[in-house]
N, C-alpha and C positions, 0 to 999 in steps of 0.2 A: 502494500500499500504507500502511496506518495506521501510524503510528509506535507507537500503544499495540499493535498486535497485533503486531507485532516485539519489543517490551518483554516482552509476556506470553509469547511464545514464547522469550524468553530466559530469562524468570524461570522459565517451564517445566523448561526443560534445566538450570538449576542444581538447580532441587529435584529433578530425577529422579537428578542426580549426586550431590547429596548423599545421597540416600534408597542408592543404590549403594554411596557410601563406607561408609557405615554398615554396610550388611546385609553387606559385603564384609569390612569391621574385626571383626565382631562372629562372622560364622561360621568365619572361618580358626583362631581357636583351638580351634575343636568338632572340627576335621579330628585322628585318632587319632596319636599321634606326637609326641615333644618335638623340636624344630629343634636344641634344645642335646647330645641325646642323639643325632641324626642326625650332628650336628658333631663329636662327640668321638668316635662310634663305638659298637659296641657292649660294649665292654669298659670303656665308663666307670662309675665308681662314683654312686651317689645325690648324693655332697657334691660330686662335679665336675659334674655336671649342674646340680644346684642353685646351685652359684657361678657358672656361665656364666650360665644365665638372668636373676641377679642383675645379671651386667656388662650383658649384653644389654638389660637392663629388662624381661624379660619377667613378672618377679613382681610388677611394678606393677600398679595397679588399670587395668582395661579401659579408662575412659573417660578416664583420663588418657594413656593409649597414645596414643587416639583421637586427643584434641584435642592432642598434641604431631606426631603425624603429619600431620594436614590442615591445620594451621598452617603445618608447614614447607612442606608443597605449594602453599598459596595466597600466601603472601608470597615464596617463593623457588625455586619448582617443583622443589623436594628432596624425593624420596622416601624418605630414609634410605640406610641401608647394606646391601646383603646379608648375611643372618645367615651366610651360608657361606664366601662370599670376601671378606668387609669390604668389599667396593668399592662406589663410588657408585652409586645402582642408574639415576638421571638419565644418568647419561655412558653406562651400558649401552642404557637406551633409545633413547639418541640414535643410538648407533651400529647399532641396530637396526632402529628406526625405518622409514628411508628403504627399507630391503630390502622389508619389508613391504608398505609403500605401492605400490614397483616393482610388486610379483609381482600385489597386488591389482586395479593398473590396467589392467595387459595382460591379467588375465587377464578382467577386465569386458570389455576391448575385443575379444578373442576372443569373446566371449560372444556379443557384439553383433552383430559378423561373422557370425556363426552364425545368431542368431533373428531378426534383422532381416529379411533374404530370404526365411528358410525360414518364419516366422511370416505374412507377407505373401502367398506363394505359395499355402500351403496355404489362405488365406481366401479368396482369391480364385476356386477351385474346391471348394468344400466337399464332402466326399465322394468328390473325384477320387483318382487316383493321389497327387498332388503332398502331397494333404493326406495322405493314409494316409502315405506315406513320412515326412513330419515328424512326425506322431503316433508313428510307431514308433520314429524316431530319438528323440525326445523323453523316451518310455517307458523305451529304453535308456538314457539318459542319466542320470535319476534314479533308475533303479534299480542300478548298478553303483556300490559304492562307491568315492569317491575313491581310497583306498589301491590298491586292484584296478585302478584305472583308470591311475594313475602307474606302480605295476609293468609293467602291458601297454607303456606307452610306453618306458619303461625297457629294456625285454626289446628291442623290435623297432627303436627307433630307436638306442638307445645300443650296444647289443650285436649285436643283427644287422645292420642298416644301418653301424655305427658314424659316425652323420652329426653326432651331437650327445652333449655330454658326459652324464653319465648323474646326477653332482650337483655341487655345490661352487656358489660365487657367487663375483663378480668386480664389483667396482664400478664403476658407468656411467662415472664420471670417469675411470677409468683406462684402459679399453678396452671401446670402445662394442661393437665386433665380439664381444668375447670375451664381455661380458656378456650381449648377444643372443641366442648360443649356448647358454649356461649356463639363461636365464630361459625358454625357451620350453618344455621339458618340462613344468616346473610351471606355466607360467601354462595352456599348453594343457590339463593334467588338471583345475585349477581351472574355466575357460574353458568346456571340452567341457560340465560338470555345470551350468555356471550358465547356459551358451547353450540346454541343453534344457530349463531351468527357464522360461527366458524365451521361449521359443517359443510355449510353450502361451498365454503372456499375451499376446502381441503378434498371436496368430491370433484370440484371444477378444476383443481389443480391436478389430481391424480388421474382424470379421465383424460387430461391433455396429454399427459405422460407416459399412460397406458397404450397410446393411439402411437406412440413412436417407432420406429422400425425395429433400434436397438432393446425395445421390448420384446416385439414381435419375435427378435433373432434369439436373444434369450429362452424365452418359452420354445422356439424350435430346437434349440438343441437339448430339451428334455430338463432343464435346470427345473429344481423345485420351484413351487409357487411361491414359497413364503421367501425363499431367496429371491426371485424375480419383482416379489410386492417389495421387500424392506432393502434389497440392497441398489436395486435399478430404479424401480418406478420412485419409492418416496425419497429415497436421496437425491432425486434430481428435482423431486416436487417441494422441496424442502425450501428451496428461496422464494416461494409462492407463499408457502405455508408460513414461514417466519414474518412475513410482511404483515398477513392481517393480523398474527399472534403479535406483534410489535404494535398494530394499531388498536388491537382490541386493549392490550396491557393500557396503555397511553389514555384510550377511551374509560378504564375503569377505575382509573388513577382520580379522574375529573366527573366521572359520573355515577359513584356513587352515594348522592347526595339524599336521595329518595330513601336507600336501602338503609344510610346509617340514621336515618330520621324513624323508621319503619321498628328498627331495633335498636333503638337507642344507645347507636353505635359512637362512641364521641371521638370521631376524626376530622379532616377537614371537610366535609361535604357538610355537615351539622354547623361546624363553625361559621364557616361561609353563608349559610341560610340564615342563622341568628344575627348575624353581622348586618346582610341585607334587611332584616326584618328592623332592627334598631337606629337603621342608618349610620352604622359603625363604621365609616370611609376608611381609615385606617387597615382595620380586620380585613374588610373587602377586597383592597388593592392589594393586601399582601398574600391572601387566598388567591387571586385570578392570578397572580404573577408566579407562585409555586406550581398553581397547576398549568398554566402555559409553560414553565420550566421542565416540569415531568413529561409533558406531551413530546418537546423539542429535544429533551435528553434521550427519551425512550426510542424516538423515531431516529435518531443518530445512532445508537448502539446497533438498532435493526438492521443499517445500513452497512454498519461495519461487522455484522456478524454474516454478512454474506461472502466474505473473504474466506470465514472459519467452514462455513456449509460448503462452497465450493472455490475450490486454490484458483479455478482458470479466471475467477472474477478479478478483474483488476482496475484500480481506477488511479488516473493521472492526475 
């Protein structure tokens, strides 16, 4: 891999994040409602609201506020303080980020466990019963909203069977078994939908590869079907599969807001939603910037993984 390519990609990533930070900071004040009025309550007088806005620095020019904000992030990784709680945002992010990462990774793992066998089996017999079953499952998965899926899982597994807790979070470092029991339902909710989406892409990638001449040649030589699938077909379809896996990982990191709310999972998604409802601009800006960073970094790592999956891929 060319060092110049890596530097260009890193430069592009930083440029994208800079653009996201500017747009996020510029758009937030356009949202109706004053953070100062939200903090003081509806009975607050205009004089008190104006005084608090001056105290919080909200009366300063937007450009000055932005440069102070971005300088604090770059130099000290300091997102400032919450307008509502007046607590450091960095500490709150550090406390919630591991929960979101854990949920996203486990959900992706569940999605892969579902999508890989379902997509491969569907591609082996296109138009057959397994293909039809996989497509029906995929259609159901992408059609059912995640909040409805979560409610169904809670009713069945938590209320009816009483196998799993319906909500809550236990740090993995405190009690692994309890952490595992609490993460199953939210991860299954997000992973089921992710698996349904990836099933279609795995099937499509495998169908394309299975129609190639080298696969037909391998079968004509009398190779075992498992060797043909694993060594020839799946390996050559891995780049296409890695692309959708990377996109799903990035999506899960930024799209588990509803799942976190349903299962009272203390992640960045619930933090961003509460900040939106409370007009807590600094918290919301930090959340958006972190989601954008996660998306950009995962996409970069996905591109770099192509070299590991296929040594013939070269980046100039």
